[in-house]
C-alpha positions in Angstrom: -8.6 8.6 -20.6 -9.4 5.8 -18.0 -5.8 6.1 -16.7 -6.2 9.9 -16.2 -9.5 9.4 -14.4 -8.0 6.8 -12.1 -5.0 9.0 -11.2 -7.4 11.9 -10.6 -9.5 9.8 -8.3 -6.4 8.7 -6.4 -5.2 12.3 -6.1 -8.5 13.4 -4.6 -8.5 10.4 -2.3 -5.0 11.1 -1.0 -5.8 14.8 -0.5 -8.8 13.8 1.6 -6.5 11.9 4.0 -4.2 14.8 4.9 -6.3 15.8 7.8 -5.7 12.5 9.6 -2.0 13.2 10.0 -0.9 9.8 8.6 0.2 10.9 5.1 2.8 13.5 4.4 2.1 16.5 2.2 4.7 15.1 -0.1 3.4 11.5 -0.1 4.0 10.0 -3.5 2.3 7.1 -5.3 4.5 5.7 -8.0 3.0 4.6 -11.3 2.6 1.0 -12.3 4.1 -1.0 -15.2 2.4 -4.4 -15.0 1.3 -7.1 -17.3 -0.9 -8.5 -14.5 -2.8 -5.5 -13.1 -4.7 -2.5 -14.5 -4.3 1.0 -13.1 -7.7 0.5 -11.5 -6.5 -2.7 -9.7 -3.4 -0.9 -8.5 -5.2 2.2 -7.3 -7.7 0.1 -5.4 -4.8 -1.7 -3.6 -3.1 1.6 -2.9 -6.3 2.9 -1.3 -6.4 -0.2 0.9 -2.8 0.4 2.0 -3.5 4.0 2.8 -6.6 3.0 4.8 -4.6 0.3 6.7 -1.8 2.8 7.4 -4.1 4.8 9.6 -3.4 2.2 12.3 0.3 3.1 12.3 0.2 5.7 15.1 2.9 8.3 15.0 4.0 7.4 11.5 3.8 9.4 8.3 3.4 7.7 4.9 5.9 9.0 2.3 5.6 6.7 -0.7 3.7 3.7 -2.1 4.9 1.6 -5.1 4.2 -1.7 -6.9 6.7 -4.4 -6.0 6.6 -5.7 -9.6 5.1 -8.6 -11.6 8.1 -10.9 -10.8 7.6 -10.4 -7.0 3.9 -11.0 -7.3 4.3 -14.2 -9.2 6.9 -15.4 -6.6 4.7 -14.5 -3.6 1.3 -15.5 -5.0 1.0 -18.9 -3.3 2.1 -17.4 0.0 -0.5 -14.6 -0.3 -3.3 -17.0 -1.3 -2.5 -19.1 1.8 -4.1 -16.4 4.0 -7.7 -17.4 3.1 -10.2 -17.9 0.4 -8.6 -15.7 -2.2 -7.8 -16.1 -5.9 -5.5 -13.1 -6.4 -2.7 -11.3 -4.6 -0.6 -8.2 -5.0 2.4 -6.8 -3.3 3.0 -3.1 -2.7 6.0 -1.4 -1.0 6.0 1.7 1.1 8.3 4.2 2.8 7.3 6.0 6.0 8.8 7.9 8.9 8.3 7.3 12.6 7.9 10.0 15.3 10.1 10.3 18.4 7.9 7.8 20.3 8.4 4.9 17.9 4.8 4.9 16.7 3.0 2.5 19.0 6.4 1.5 20.6 7.1 -1.3 18.1 9.1 0.8 15.7 12.4 2.6 15.9 11.9 6.2 17.2 12.7 8.8 14.6 13.3 6.0 12.1 12.6 5.8 8.4 11.3 2.5 6.9 11.8 1.8 3.2 10.5 -1.1 1.1 7.9 -2.1 3.8 5.9 -4.8 2.1 2.1 -4.9 2.0 0.6 -8.2 0.9 -3.0 -7.8 -0.3 -5.5 -10.4 -1.6 -9.0 -10.5 -3.1 -11.5 -12.9 -4.6 -13.3 -12.5 -7.9 -11.9 -9.0 -8.5 -13.5 -7.8 -5.3 -12.1 -5.5 -2.6 -8.4 -5.8 -1.7 -7.7 -7.0 1.9 -4.3 -6.5 3.6 -3.3 -10.0 4.7 0.1 -9.1 6.2 2.7 -6.4 6.1 6.3 -5.8 7.2 9.7 -6.8 6.2 10.0 -10.4 5.0 
Protein backbone atom coordinates (compact mmCIF):
# COMPACT_ATOMS: atom_id res chain seq x y z
CA UNK A 1 0.00 0.00 0.00
CA UNK A 2 2.86 2.41 0.83
CA UNK A 3 4.38 1.70 -2.57
CA UNK A 4 1.13 2.60 -4.33
CA UNK A 5 0.82 5.80 -2.30
CA UNK A 6 4.39 6.77 -3.20
CA UNK A 7 3.88 6.20 -6.91
CA UNK A 8 0.58 8.10 -6.80
CA UNK A 9 2.32 11.03 -5.12
CA UNK A 10 5.05 11.03 -7.77
CA UNK A 11 2.49 10.88 -10.58
CA UNK A 12 0.66 13.91 -9.19
CA UNK A 13 3.98 15.75 -8.74
CA UNK A 14 5.09 15.04 -12.30
CA UNK A 15 1.73 16.17 -13.69
CA UNK A 16 2.10 19.45 -11.81
CA UNK A 17 5.36 20.15 -13.67
CA UNK A 18 3.99 19.88 -17.21
CA UNK A 19 3.20 23.59 -17.30
CA UNK A 20 6.86 24.56 -16.89
CA UNK A 21 7.82 23.01 -20.24
CA UNK A 22 10.72 21.00 -18.86
CA UNK A 23 9.18 17.55 -18.74
CA UNK A 24 7.74 15.81 -21.75
CA UNK A 25 4.20 14.51 -21.71
CA UNK A 26 5.67 11.05 -22.08
CA UNK A 27 8.25 11.48 -19.27
CA UNK A 28 8.84 8.17 -17.54
CA UNK A 29 10.10 7.32 -14.06
CA UNK A 30 11.39 3.76 -13.97
CA UNK A 31 10.75 1.63 -10.90
CA UNK A 32 13.48 0.82 -8.43
CA UNK A 33 14.89 -2.55 -7.38
CA UNK A 34 17.22 -1.81 -4.47
CA UNK A 35 18.48 -3.36 -1.27
CA UNK A 36 19.68 0.09 -0.15
CA UNK A 37 16.78 2.48 -0.79
CA UNK A 38 13.04 2.41 -0.19
CA UNK A 39 10.55 3.64 -2.77
CA UNK A 40 10.16 6.79 -0.67
CA UNK A 41 13.93 7.45 -0.71
CA UNK A 42 13.97 7.03 -4.48
CA UNK A 43 10.90 9.16 -5.12
CA UNK A 44 12.36 11.98 -3.02
CA UNK A 45 15.57 11.83 -5.09
CA UNK A 46 13.53 11.80 -8.33
CA UNK A 47 11.69 14.92 -7.18
CA UNK A 48 15.02 16.64 -6.49
CA UNK A 49 16.23 15.80 -10.01
CA UNK A 50 13.01 17.06 -11.59
CA UNK A 51 13.34 20.31 -9.63
CA UNK A 52 17.01 20.66 -10.62
CA UNK A 53 16.20 19.97 -14.26
CA UNK A 54 14.17 23.18 -14.41
CA UNK A 55 17.52 24.97 -14.86
CA UNK A 56 18.14 23.09 -18.13
CA UNK A 57 16.79 25.75 -20.48
CA UNK A 58 15.47 24.46 -23.78
CA UNK A 59 15.60 20.82 -22.64
CA UNK A 60 12.84 18.27 -22.16
CA UNK A 61 13.20 15.51 -19.59
CA UNK A 62 12.18 12.11 -20.97
CA UNK A 63 13.17 9.50 -18.36
CA UNK A 64 14.64 9.06 -14.88
CA UNK A 65 15.95 5.77 -13.48
CA UNK A 66 18.04 4.43 -10.61
CA UNK A 67 21.67 3.66 -11.53
CA UNK A 68 21.67 0.56 -9.32
CA UNK A 69 23.04 -0.53 -5.96
CA UNK A 70 26.42 -1.53 -7.43
CA UNK A 71 26.94 1.94 -8.92
CA UNK A 72 25.88 3.63 -5.68
CA UNK A 73 28.32 1.54 -3.63
CA UNK A 74 31.12 2.34 -6.08
CA UNK A 75 30.36 6.10 -6.12
CA UNK A 76 29.49 6.58 -2.42
CA UNK A 77 32.89 7.93 -1.33
CA UNK A 78 32.97 10.33 -4.28
CA UNK A 79 29.48 11.65 -3.51
CA UNK A 80 30.13 12.09 0.20
CA UNK A 81 33.24 14.13 -0.64
CA UNK A 82 31.00 17.01 -1.71
CA UNK A 83 30.13 18.03 1.84
CA UNK A 84 28.79 17.03 5.22
CA UNK A 85 26.68 14.11 4.02
CA UNK A 86 26.26 10.50 5.13
CA UNK A 87 24.36 9.03 2.16
CA UNK A 88 24.44 9.31 -1.61
CA UNK A 89 22.38 8.05 -4.54
CA UNK A 90 22.90 8.06 -8.31
CA UNK A 91 20.08 8.51 -10.80
CA UNK A 92 20.23 8.52 -14.59
CA UNK A 93 18.17 10.56 -17.00
CA UNK A 94 17.45 10.99 -20.67
CA UNK A 95 16.49 14.31 -22.20
CA UNK A 96 16.28 16.15 -25.49
CA UNK A 97 17.68 19.56 -26.37
CA UNK A 98 16.06 22.21 -28.54
CA UNK A 99 17.58 23.77 -31.68
CA UNK A 100 19.43 26.38 -29.58
CA UNK A 101 21.40 23.85 -27.55
CA UNK A 102 19.66 24.71 -24.31
CA UNK A 103 21.81 27.40 -22.71
CA UNK A 104 24.44 26.92 -25.44
CA UNK A 105 26.46 24.27 -23.64
CA UNK A 106 24.61 21.29 -25.11
CA UNK A 107 24.37 19.87 -28.62
CA UNK A 108 21.48 21.55 -30.51
CA UNK A 109 18.70 19.08 -31.35
CA UNK A 110 20.58 16.46 -29.34
CA UNK A 111 19.42 13.62 -27.16
CA UNK A 112 21.32 12.81 -23.98
CA UNK A 113 21.00 9.39 -22.37
CA UNK A 114 22.39 8.05 -19.09
CA UNK A 115 23.06 11.60 -17.83
CA UNK A 116 24.11 11.04 -14.22
CA UNK A 117 22.67 12.85 -11.21
CA UNK A 118 24.64 12.50 -7.98
CA UNK A 119 22.62 13.39 -4.90
CA UNK A 120 23.51 13.39 -1.21
CA UNK A 121 21.77 13.89 2.11
CA UNK A 122 22.43 13.69 5.84
CA UNK A 123 20.40 11.82 8.46
CA UNK A 124 17.67 10.86 5.99
CA UNK A 125 16.99 14.52 5.16
CA UNK A 126 16.39 16.25 1.86
CA UNK A 127 18.34 15.07 -1.19
CA UNK A 128 20.69 17.67 -2.69
CA UNK A 129 22.15 17.47 -6.18
CA UNK A 130 25.92 17.63 -5.71
CA UNK A 131 26.87 17.19 -9.37
CA UNK A 132 25.50 15.92 -12.66
CA UNK A 133 26.64 15.06 -16.16
CA UNK A 134 28.62 12.37 -17.89
CA UNK A 135 31.43 10.94 -15.82
